[in-house]
DSSP file (Angstrom, degrees, kcal/mol; ACC not computed):
  #  RESIDUE AA STRUCTURE BP1 BP2  ACC     N-H-->O    O-->H-N    N-H-->O    O-->H-N    TCO  KAPPA ALPHA  PHI   PSI    X-CA   Y-CA   Z-CA
    1    1 A X              0   0    0      0, 0.0     2,-0.1     0, 0.0     0, 0.0   0.000 360.0 360.0 360.0 126.5  -14.0   -1.7  -25.9
    2    2 A X        -     0   0    0      1,-0.1     2,-0.2     0, 0.0     0, 0.0  -0.385 360.0-117.4 -73.2 146.8  -10.7   -0.5  -24.2
    3    3 A X        -     0   0    0     -2,-0.1     2,-0.1     1,-0.1    -1,-0.1  -0.548  26.5-114.8 -79.2 149.3  -10.6   -0.2  -20.4
    4    4 A X     >  -     0   0    0     -2,-0.2     4,-2.2     1,-0.1     5,-0.2  -0.483  28.6-110.2 -79.3 156.4  -10.0    3.1  -18.8
    5    5 A X  H  > S+     0   0    0      1,-0.2     4,-2.6     2,-0.2     5,-0.2   0.879 114.6  51.9 -56.2 -44.6   -6.8    3.6  -16.8
    6    6 A X  H  > S+     0   0    0      1,-0.2     4,-2.6     2,-0.2    -1,-0.2   0.927 111.1  46.1 -63.3 -40.2   -8.5    3.6  -13.3
    7    7 A X  H  > S+     0   0    0      1,-0.2     4,-2.5     2,-0.2    -1,-0.2   0.906 112.6  50.1 -67.5 -34.8  -10.3    0.4  -13.9
    8    8 A X  H  X S+     0   0    0     -4,-2.2     4,-2.6     2,-0.2    -1,-0.2   0.910 111.4  49.6 -67.4 -38.3   -7.2   -1.2  -15.2
    9    9 A X  H  X S+     0   0    0     -4,-2.6     4,-2.6     2,-0.2    54,-0.3   0.912 109.9  50.6 -64.0 -41.1   -5.4    0.0  -12.1
   10   10 A X  H  X S+     0   0    0     -4,-2.6     4,-2.3     2,-0.2    -2,-0.2   0.911 111.4  49.5 -61.0 -42.4   -8.2   -1.4   -9.8
   11   11 A X  H  X S+     0   0    0     -4,-2.5     4,-2.3     1,-0.2    -2,-0.2   0.940 110.2  50.1 -58.4 -47.1   -7.8   -4.7  -11.7
   12   12 A X  H  X S+     0   0    0     -4,-2.6     4,-2.4     1,-0.2    -2,-0.2   0.910 110.1  50.6 -59.6 -45.2   -4.1   -4.7  -11.2
   13   13 A X  H  X S+     0   0    0     -4,-2.6     4,-2.1    46,-0.3    -1,-0.2   0.899 110.4  48.4 -62.5 -41.3   -4.5   -4.0   -7.5
   14   14 A X  H  X S+     0   0    0     -4,-2.3     4,-2.4     2,-0.2    -1,-0.2   0.879 111.5  50.7 -62.3 -41.0   -7.0   -6.9   -7.1
   15   15 A X  H  X S+     0   0    0     -4,-2.3     4,-3.3     2,-0.2    -2,-0.2   0.888 107.7  53.1 -63.6 -43.0   -4.6   -9.1   -8.9
   16   16 A X  H  X S+     0   0    0     -4,-2.4     4,-3.0     1,-0.2    -2,-0.2   0.927 109.9  48.1 -60.2 -47.1   -1.7   -8.0   -6.6
   17   17 A X  H  X S+     0   0    0     -4,-2.1     4,-2.4     2,-0.2    -2,-0.2   0.927 112.9  48.1 -65.4 -41.4   -3.8   -8.9   -3.5
   18   18 A X  H  X S+     0   0    0     -4,-2.4     4,-3.3     2,-0.2     5,-0.2   0.943 111.0  50.8 -61.9 -44.5   -4.7  -12.3   -5.0
   19   19 A X  H  X S+     0   0    0     -4,-3.3     4,-2.8     1,-0.2     5,-0.3   0.960 109.7  51.0 -59.6 -46.8   -1.1  -13.0   -5.9
   20   20 A X  H  X S+     0   0    0     -4,-3.0     4,-2.2     1,-0.2    -1,-0.2   0.913 110.1  48.7 -55.1 -42.9    0.0  -12.1   -2.4
   21   21 A X  H  X S+     0   0    0     -4,-2.4     4,-1.4    -5,-0.2    -1,-0.2   0.941 112.2  48.8 -59.9 -46.4   -2.5  -14.4   -0.9
   22   22 A X  H  < S+     0   0    0     -4,-3.3     4,-0.3     1,-0.2    -2,-0.2   0.905 114.7  44.4 -60.2 -40.9   -1.5  -17.2   -3.1
   23   23 A X  H  < S+     0   0    0     -4,-2.8     3,-0.4    -5,-0.2    -1,-0.2   0.826 116.7  44.7 -75.3 -30.3    2.2  -16.8   -2.5
   24   24 A X  H  < S+     0   0    0     -4,-2.2    -1,-0.2    -5,-0.3    -2,-0.2   0.629 110.4  52.9 -93.2  -8.2    1.9  -16.4    1.2
   25   25 A X  S  < S+     0   0    0     -4,-1.4     2,-0.3    -5,-0.2    -1,-0.2   0.297  93.5  81.5-107.3   9.5   -0.6  -19.2    1.8
   26   26 A X  S    S-     0   0    0     -3,-0.4    69,-0.0    -4,-0.3    67,-0.0  -0.883  91.7 -94.4-110.1 146.7    1.3  -22.0    0.1
   27   27 A X        -     0   0    0     -2,-0.3     2,-0.3    67,-0.1    69,-0.1  -0.271  39.4-135.5 -57.8 139.8    4.1  -23.9    1.7
   28   28 A X        -     0   0    0     67,-0.4    -1,-0.1    -4,-0.1     5,-0.1  -0.760  21.0-107.9 -97.9 145.3    7.6  -22.6    0.9
   29   29 A X    >   -     0   0    0     -2,-0.3     3,-1.7     1,-0.1     4,-0.4  -0.345  28.0-119.4 -64.1 150.2   10.5  -24.8   -0.2
   30   30 A X  G >> S+     0   0    0      1,-0.3     3,-1.3     2,-0.2     4,-0.7   0.821 111.5  68.8 -61.9 -30.2   13.2  -25.1    2.5
   31   31 A X  G 34 S+     0   0    0      1,-0.3    -1,-0.3     2,-0.2    13,-0.1   0.751  93.8  59.4 -65.5 -19.3   15.8  -23.6    0.1
   32   32 A X  G <4 S+     0   0    0     -3,-1.7    13,-1.0     1,-0.1    12,-0.4   0.716  91.1  71.8 -79.6 -17.3   13.8  -20.2    0.4
   33   33 A X  T <4 S+     0   0    0     -3,-1.3    12,-0.6    -4,-0.4    11,-0.5   0.979  95.8  40.4 -73.8 -56.0   14.3  -19.9    4.1
   34   34 A X  S  < S-     0   0    0     -4,-0.7     2,-0.7     9,-0.2     9,-0.2  -0.713  70.1-144.2 -93.5 145.5   18.0  -19.1    4.5
   35   35 A X  S >  S-     0   0    0     -2,-0.3     3,-0.6     3,-0.2     7,-0.1  -0.910  86.4 -19.3-100.9 109.4   19.9  -16.7    2.2
   36   36 A X  T 3  S-     0   0    0     -2,-0.7    -1,-0.1     1,-0.2     3,-0.1   0.319  96.7-104.9  77.7 -10.7   23.4  -17.9    1.7
   37   37 A X  T 3  S+     0   0    0      1,-0.2    -1,-0.2     4,-0.0     2,-0.2   0.483  76.0 139.6  74.3   0.5   23.1  -20.1    4.8
   38   38 A X    X   -     0   0    0     -3,-0.6     3,-1.7     1,-0.1    -1,-0.2  -0.484  63.5 -98.7 -76.2 146.8   25.3  -17.8    7.0
   39   39 A X  T 3  S+     0   0    0      1,-0.2    -1,-0.1    -2,-0.2     3,-0.1  -0.488 110.1  14.8 -63.5 134.3   24.3  -17.1   10.5
   40   40 A X  T 3  S+     0   0    0      1,-0.3    -1,-0.2    -2,-0.2     3,-0.1   0.424  92.5 146.6  79.0   0.3   22.4  -13.8   10.8
   41   41 A X    <   -     0   0    0     -3,-1.7     2,-0.5     1,-0.1    -1,-0.3  -0.299  61.6 -96.6 -65.2 153.1   21.9  -13.7    7.0
   42   42 A X        -     0   0    0     -3,-0.1    -7,-0.1    -8,-0.1    -1,-0.1  -0.587  42.7-120.9 -63.7 118.8   18.7  -12.1    5.8
   43   43 A X    >>  -     0   0    0     -2,-0.5     4,-1.6     1,-0.2     3,-0.6  -0.384  11.1-134.2 -63.1 141.1   16.2  -14.9    5.1
   44   44 A X  H 3> S+     0   0    0    -11,-0.5     4,-2.4   -12,-0.4   -11,-0.2   0.859 105.9  63.4 -65.2 -32.3   15.2  -14.9    1.4
   45   45 A X  H 3> S+     0   0    0    -13,-1.0     4,-2.1   -12,-0.6    -1,-0.2   0.883 102.6  48.8 -56.3 -37.7   11.6  -15.4    2.6
   46   46 A X  H <> S+     0   0    0     -3,-0.6     4,-2.6   -13,-0.3    -1,-0.2   0.878 111.8  49.2 -67.4 -40.9   11.7  -11.9    4.4
   47   47 A X  H  X S+     0   0    0     -4,-1.6     4,-2.2     2,-0.2    -1,-0.2   0.870 110.4  50.5 -68.3 -36.3   13.1  -10.3    1.3
   48   48 A X  H  X S+     0   0    0     -4,-2.4     4,-2.4     2,-0.2    -2,-0.2   0.885 109.5  51.7 -70.4 -39.6   10.3  -12.0   -0.7
   49   49 A X  H  X S+     0   0    0     -4,-2.1     4,-2.7     2,-0.2     5,-0.3   0.953 111.0  47.3 -58.3 -50.8    7.7  -10.6    1.8
   50   50 A X  H  X S+     0   0    0     -4,-2.6     4,-2.0     1,-0.2    -2,-0.2   0.927 115.1  44.1 -66.6 -42.7    9.1   -7.0    1.4
   51   51 A X  H  X S+     0   0    0     -4,-2.2     4,-2.4     2,-0.2    -1,-0.2   0.947 113.1  52.6 -68.2 -44.0    9.2   -7.1   -2.4
   52   52 A X  H  X S+     0   0    0     -4,-2.4     4,-2.5     1,-0.2    -2,-0.2   0.924 113.5  41.8 -52.7 -48.6    5.8   -8.7   -2.6
   53   53 A X  H  X S+     0   0    0     -4,-2.7     4,-2.7     2,-0.2     5,-0.2   0.792 108.7  59.9 -78.6 -23.4    4.2   -6.0   -0.4
   54   54 A X  H  X S+     0   0    0     -4,-2.0     4,-2.6    -5,-0.3    -1,-0.2   0.939 111.0  42.5 -60.1 -45.4    6.1   -3.2   -2.1
   55   55 A X  H  X S+     0   0    0     -4,-2.4     4,-2.5     2,-0.2    -2,-0.2   0.907 114.1  50.2 -70.0 -39.5    4.4   -4.4   -5.3
   56   56 A X  H  X S+     0   0    0     -4,-2.5     4,-2.7     2,-0.2     5,-0.2   0.974 115.1  44.2 -62.1 -53.0    1.0   -4.8   -3.6
   57   57 A X  H  X S+     0   0    0     -4,-2.7     4,-3.1     1,-0.2     5,-0.2   0.914 112.8  51.9 -57.3 -46.4    1.3   -1.3   -2.1
   58   58 A X  H  X S+     0   0    0     -4,-2.6     4,-2.5    -5,-0.2    -1,-0.2   0.933 112.1  45.0 -59.1 -46.2    2.5    0.2   -5.4
   59   59 A X  H  X S+     0   0    0     -4,-2.5     4,-1.9     2,-0.2   -46,-0.3   0.887 113.9  48.9 -67.6 -38.2   -0.4   -1.3   -7.3
   60   60 A X  H  X S+     0   0    0     -4,-2.7     4,-2.7    -5,-0.2     5,-0.3   0.923 111.4  51.8 -65.9 -41.4   -3.0   -0.2   -4.6
   61   61 A X  H  X S+     0   0    0     -4,-3.1     4,-3.1     1,-0.2     5,-0.3   0.905 109.4  49.4 -57.7 -43.0   -1.3    3.3   -4.7
   62   62 A X  H  < S+     0   0    0     -4,-2.5    -1,-0.2    -5,-0.2    -2,-0.2   0.865 112.7  47.0 -65.2 -34.6   -1.7    3.4   -8.5
   63   63 A X  H  < S+     0   0    0     -4,-1.9    -2,-0.2   -54,-0.3    -1,-0.2   0.918 121.8  35.7 -73.1 -41.0   -5.3    2.4   -8.2
   64   64 A X  H  < S-     0   0    0     -4,-2.7    -2,-0.2   -55,-0.1    -3,-0.2   0.781  85.7-160.6 -79.9 -32.5   -6.1    4.9   -5.4
   65   65 A X     <  -     0   0    0     -4,-3.1    -3,-0.1    -5,-0.3     2,-0.1   0.885  18.4-179.1  47.1  50.6   -3.8    7.7   -6.7
   66   66 A X        -     0   0    0     -5,-0.3    70,-0.2     1,-0.1    -1,-0.1  -0.464  19.8-175.2 -76.2 153.0   -3.6    9.6   -3.5
   67   67 A X        +     0   0    0     69,-0.2     2,-0.3    -2,-0.1    -1,-0.1   0.599  57.3  83.4-115.4 -27.4   -1.5   12.8   -3.3
   68   68 A X  S  > S-     0   0    0      1,-0.1     4,-2.5    68,-0.1     3,-0.4  -0.630  80.4-124.7 -85.9 141.3   -1.6   13.8    0.4
   69   69 A X  H  > S+     0   0    0     -2,-0.3     4,-2.6     1,-0.2     5,-0.2   0.831 109.7  52.5 -50.8 -41.3    0.8   12.2    2.7
   70   70 A X  H  > S+     0   0    0      2,-0.2     4,-1.7     1,-0.2    -1,-0.2   0.887 111.0  47.7 -65.9 -39.5   -1.9   10.9    5.1
   71   71 A X  H  > S+     0   0    0     -3,-0.4     4,-2.1     2,-0.2    -2,-0.2   0.923 112.0  49.9 -72.5 -40.0   -3.8    9.3    2.2
   72   72 A X  H  X S+     0   0    0     -4,-2.5     4,-2.1     1,-0.2    -2,-0.2   0.944 111.5  48.2 -56.6 -46.1   -0.5    7.7    1.0
   73   73 A X  H  X S+     0   0    0     -4,-2.6     4,-2.8     1,-0.2    -1,-0.2   0.843 106.7  58.1 -65.0 -31.9    0.2    6.4    4.4
   74   74 A X  H  X S+     0   0    0     -4,-1.7     4,-2.1     2,-0.2    -1,-0.2   0.887 106.5  48.3 -66.3 -37.9   -3.4    5.0    4.7
   75   75 A X  H  X S+     0   0    0     -4,-2.1     4,-1.8     2,-0.2    -2,-0.2   0.946 112.2  48.7 -64.0 -46.3   -2.8    2.9    1.6
   76   76 A X  H  X S+     0   0    0     -4,-2.1     4,-2.2     1,-0.2    -2,-0.2   0.920 112.0  49.1 -57.1 -47.8    0.5    1.6    3.0
   77   77 A X  H  X S+     0   0    0     -4,-2.8     4,-2.9     1,-0.2    -1,-0.2   0.880 108.5  53.6 -61.9 -38.1   -1.2    0.8    6.3
   78   78 A X  H  X S+     0   0    0     -4,-2.1     4,-2.1     2,-0.2    -1,-0.2   0.849 107.8  50.5 -69.8 -30.3   -4.1   -1.0    4.5
   79   79 A X  H  X S+     0   0    0     -4,-1.8     4,-2.2     2,-0.2    -1,-0.2   0.887 111.6  47.7 -68.3 -38.2   -1.5   -3.2    2.7
   80   80 A X  H  X S+     0   0    0     -4,-2.2     4,-2.4     2,-0.2    -2,-0.2   0.936 109.9  52.3 -66.7 -43.2    0.2   -4.0    6.0
   81   81 A X  H  X S+     0   0    0     -4,-2.9     4,-2.1     1,-0.2    -2,-0.2   0.918 108.3  52.0 -58.8 -41.7   -3.2   -4.8    7.5
   82   82 A X  H  X S+     0   0    0     -4,-2.1     4,-2.1     1,-0.2    -1,-0.2   0.910 108.1  51.1 -57.2 -43.8   -3.8   -7.2    4.6
   83   83 A X  H  X S+     0   0    0     -4,-2.2     4,-2.0     1,-0.2    -2,-0.2   0.888 107.4  53.8 -57.7 -39.9   -0.5   -8.8    5.3
   84   84 A X  H  X S+     0   0    0     -4,-2.4     4,-2.5     2,-0.2    -1,-0.2   0.858 106.8  50.7 -64.5 -37.1   -1.5   -9.2    8.9
   85   85 A X  H  X S+     0   0    0     -4,-2.1     4,-1.3     2,-0.2    -1,-0.2   0.876 110.5  50.3 -71.4 -32.7   -4.8  -11.0    7.8
   86   86 A X  H  X S+     0   0    0     -4,-2.1     4,-1.3     2,-0.2    -2,-0.2   0.869 108.6  51.7 -70.6 -33.9   -2.7  -13.3    5.7
   87   87 A X  H  X S+     0   0    0     -4,-2.0     4,-0.5     1,-0.2     3,-0.4   0.918 108.5  51.7 -64.5 -44.1   -0.4  -14.0    8.6
   88   88 A X  H  < S+     0   0    0     -4,-2.5     3,-0.3     1,-0.2    -1,-0.2   0.796 108.5  52.1 -62.8 -26.5   -3.4  -14.9   10.7
   89   89 A X  H >< S+     0   0    0     -4,-1.3     3,-1.7     1,-0.2    -1,-0.2   0.808  94.1  75.3 -77.2 -30.5   -4.7  -17.3    8.1
   90   90 A X  H >< S+     0   0    0     -4,-1.3     3,-1.7    -3,-0.4     6,-0.3   0.750  81.2  61.6 -60.7 -31.0   -1.4  -19.1    7.9
   91   91 A X  T 3< S+     0   0    0     -4,-0.5    -1,-0.3    -3,-0.3    -2,-0.1   0.670  97.4  63.3 -71.2  -9.8   -1.5  -21.3   11.1
   92   92 A X  T <  S+     0   0    0     -3,-1.7     2,-0.3    -4,-0.2    -1,-0.3   0.434  96.0  74.1 -91.0   1.3   -4.6  -22.9    9.7
   93   93 A X  S X  S-     0   0    0     -3,-1.7     3,-1.2    -4,-0.1     2,-0.1  -0.827  94.1 -97.0-112.9 151.4   -2.6  -24.4    6.8
   94   94 A X  T 3  S+     0   0    0     -2,-0.3     3,-0.1     1,-0.2    -2,-0.1  -0.399 104.1   8.3 -68.0 142.8   -0.1  -27.2    6.8
   95   95 A X  T 3  S+     0   0    0      1,-0.2   -67,-0.4    -4,-0.1     2,-0.3   0.684 107.3 106.3  58.9  25.1    3.6  -26.1    7.1
   96   96 A X    <   +     0   0    0     -3,-1.2     2,-0.3    -6,-0.3    -1,-0.2  -0.938  40.4 175.2-126.9 153.6    2.8  -22.5    7.7
   97   97 A X        -     0   0    0     -2,-0.3     2,-0.1    -3,-0.1    -9,-0.1  -0.980  35.5-104.8-151.8 147.6    2.9  -20.2   10.8
   98   98 A X        -     0   0    0     -2,-0.3     2,-0.4   -10,-0.1     3,-0.1  -0.468  38.5-170.3 -70.2 139.9    2.4  -16.6   11.5
   99   99 A X    >>  -     0   0    0     -2,-0.1     4,-1.7     1,-0.1     3,-0.5  -0.994  28.6-147.0-137.4 132.4    5.6  -14.7   12.1
  100  100 A X  H 3> S+     0   0    0     -2,-0.4     4,-2.9     1,-0.3     5,-0.2   0.892 103.8  60.1 -60.2 -39.0    6.1  -11.1   13.3
  101  101 A X  H 3> S+     0   0    0      1,-0.2     4,-1.7     2,-0.2    -1,-0.3   0.832 101.1  52.4 -57.5 -36.0    9.2  -10.9   11.1
  102  102 A X  H <> S+     0   0    0     -3,-0.5     4,-2.9     2,-0.2    -1,-0.2   0.953 110.6  46.9 -68.9 -46.2    7.0  -11.6    8.0
  103  103 A X  H  X S+     0   0    0     -4,-1.7     4,-2.5     1,-0.2    -2,-0.2   0.908 110.0  54.2 -61.0 -37.7    4.7   -8.7    9.0
  104  104 A X  H  X S+     0   0    0     -4,-2.9     4,-2.0     1,-0.2    -1,-0.2   0.889 109.8  47.0 -60.0 -38.3    7.7   -6.5    9.6
  105  105 A X  H  X S+     0   0    0     -4,-1.7     4,-2.1     2,-0.2    -2,-0.2   0.880 110.2  53.2 -72.5 -39.2    9.0   -7.3    6.1
  106  106 A X  H  X S+     0   0    0     -4,-2.9     4,-2.7     1,-0.2     5,-0.2   0.919 109.4  48.7 -56.1 -44.0    5.5   -6.6    4.7
  107  107 A X  H  X S+     0   0    0     -4,-2.5     4,-2.5     2,-0.2    -2,-0.2   0.868 108.8  53.3 -66.7 -37.0    5.5   -3.2    6.4
  108  108 A X  H  X S+     0   0    0     -4,-2.0     4,-2.2     2,-0.2    -1,-0.2   0.928 111.1  47.1 -62.9 -42.8    9.0   -2.4    5.1
  109  109 A X  H  X S+     0   0    0     -4,-2.1     4,-2.3     2,-0.2    -2,-0.2   0.938 113.7  46.6 -61.0 -50.5    7.9   -3.1    1.6
  110  110 A X  H  X S+     0   0    0     -4,-2.7     4,-2.7     1,-0.2    -1,-0.2   0.922 113.2  49.0 -60.5 -44.7    4.7   -1.1    1.9
  111  111 A X  H  X S+     0   0    0     -4,-2.5     4,-2.5    -5,-0.2    -1,-0.2   0.878 109.2  52.1 -67.5 -34.7    6.5    1.8    3.4
  112  112 A X  H  X S+     0   0    0     -4,-2.2     4,-2.4     2,-0.2    -1,-0.2   0.927 110.7  48.7 -62.7 -44.9    9.2    1.7    0.7
  113  113 A X  H  X S+     0   0    0     -4,-2.3     4,-3.0     2,-0.2    -2,-0.2   0.920 113.4  47.5 -59.3 -45.4    6.4    1.8   -2.0
  114  114 A X  H  X S+     0   0    0     -4,-2.7     4,-2.8     1,-0.2    -2,-0.2   0.931 111.8  48.8 -66.7 -41.4    4.7    4.7   -0.1
  115  115 A X  H  X S+     0   0    0     -4,-2.5     4,-2.5     2,-0.2    -1,-0.2   0.903 113.3  48.3 -66.4 -40.3    7.9    6.7    0.3
  116  116 A X  H  X S+     0   0    0     -4,-2.4     4,-3.2     2,-0.2     5,-0.3   0.933 111.5  49.7 -65.3 -45.9    8.7    6.2   -3.4
  117  117 A X  H  X S+     0   0    0     -4,-3.0     4,-2.6     1,-0.2    -2,-0.2   0.922 112.7  46.8 -55.4 -44.4    5.2    7.2   -4.4
  118  118 A X  H  X S+     0   0    0     -4,-2.8     4,-2.2    -5,-0.2    -1,-0.2   0.904 113.9  47.9 -68.6 -38.3    5.5   10.3   -2.3
  119  119 A X  H  X S+     0   0    0     -4,-2.5     4,-2.4     2,-0.2    -2,-0.2   0.939 114.4  45.3 -65.1 -47.1    8.9   11.1   -3.7
  120  120 A X  H  X S+     0   0    0     -4,-3.2     4,-2.4     2,-0.2    -2,-0.2   0.885 114.0  49.6 -64.4 -41.2    7.9   10.6   -7.3
  121  121 A X  H  X S+     0   0    0     -4,-2.6     4,-1.8    -5,-0.3    -1,-0.2   0.897 113.8  45.6 -66.1 -41.2    4.7   12.6   -6.8
  122  122 A X  H  X S+     0   0    0     -4,-2.2     4,-1.4    -5,-0.2    -2,-0.2   0.885 113.0  50.3 -68.5 -38.3    6.5   15.5   -5.2
  123  123 A X  H  X S+     0   0    0     -4,-2.4     4,-0.6     1,-0.2     3,-0.3   0.939 113.8  44.0 -67.9 -46.7    9.3   15.5   -7.9
  124  124 A X  H  < S+     0   0    0     -4,-2.4     3,-0.4     1,-0.2     6,-0.3   0.822 111.9  53.9 -72.0 -28.3    6.8   15.5  -10.8
  125  125 A X  H  < S+     0   0    0     -4,-1.8     3,-0.3     1,-0.2    -1,-0.2   0.774 104.1  55.8 -73.2 -23.8    4.7   18.2   -9.0
  126  126 A X  H  < S+     0   0    0     -4,-1.4     2,-0.5    -3,-0.3    -1,-0.2   0.667 107.2  52.5 -77.0 -18.4    7.7   20.4   -8.7
  127  127 A X  S >< S-     0   0    0     -4,-0.6     3,-2.2    -3,-0.4    -1,-0.2  -0.697  82.0-159.8-117.3  77.5    8.3   20.2  -12.5
  128  128 A X  T 3  S+     0   0    0     -2,-0.5     4,-0.1    -3,-0.3    -3,-0.1  -0.303  78.4  25.6 -63.3 141.7    5.0   21.2  -14.2
  129  129 A X  T 3  S+     0   0    0      2,-0.4     2,-0.8     1,-0.1    -1,-0.3   0.152 100.0  96.3  93.4 -17.6    4.7   20.1  -17.7
  130  130 A X  S <  S-     0   0    0     -3,-2.2    -3,-0.2    -6,-0.3    -1,-0.1  -0.831 100.2 -40.7-106.9  97.1    7.1   17.2  -17.1
  131  131 A X  S    S-     0   0    0     -2,-0.8     2,-0.5    -3,-0.1    -2,-0.4  -0.165  77.8 -81.4  75.3-176.0    4.9   14.1  -16.4
  132  132 A X        -     0   0    0     -4,-0.1    -7,-0.1    -3,-0.1    -8,-0.1  -0.988  34.8-131.2-129.7 126.3    1.8   14.1  -14.4
  133  133 A X        -     0   0    0     -2,-0.5   -12,-0.1    -9,-0.2   -66,-0.1  -0.390  47.0 -79.7 -71.2 157.8    1.8   13.8  -10.6
  134  134 A X        -     0   0    0    -17,-0.2    -1,-0.1   -68,-0.1     2,-0.1  -0.285  53.4-120.7 -54.5 136.3   -0.5   11.2   -9.0
  135  135 A X              0   0    0      1,-0.1    -1,-0.1    -3,-0.1   -14,-0.0  -0.399 360.0 360.0 -77.1 161.3   -4.1   12.6   -9.0
  136  136 A X              0   0    0    -70,-0.2   -69,-0.2   -69,-0.1    -1,-0.1   0.424 360.0 360.0 -65.7 360.0   -5.9   13.0   -5.7
C-alpha cells in the first residue's frame, strides 16, 4: 500500500531529526574543526551545522506545509529549539561541549530554509497553474 505524501513528509521530518541528533551527539574528527587552517576561517563544523539544520527545517516545513509567515517562522524556531536541546545534551558526552556558535549556525541554516520556503511559496502562488504553493 503506497504512503500518502503527508505521511512520507512526516517520516522524512522524523528521520531528519534523528540524523541531526546522531551527527551532533558523536565526536567529530579534528580535521572537521578548521576550514583551510587559516586564522579567522569559517570552521567546517559551523558550516555542517548550518547545512544540517537547513535540511532539518526544510523537511519539517515540508511536513507542516505552512503558508503564513508566522507559521513558517514557528517551524524555523522549533528547529532552532531542537538544536538548542542537542547542544544541552552534548556536555554529557565525551569530547563534546555546547557552543553558542553551533546554535547560531543552526539558526542560520533554519532561517535560510524558512526564507527559501517563503520565497518559493510566494513565487508559485504568484503564478497560478505553475506548480503548487505549499498548502496551509
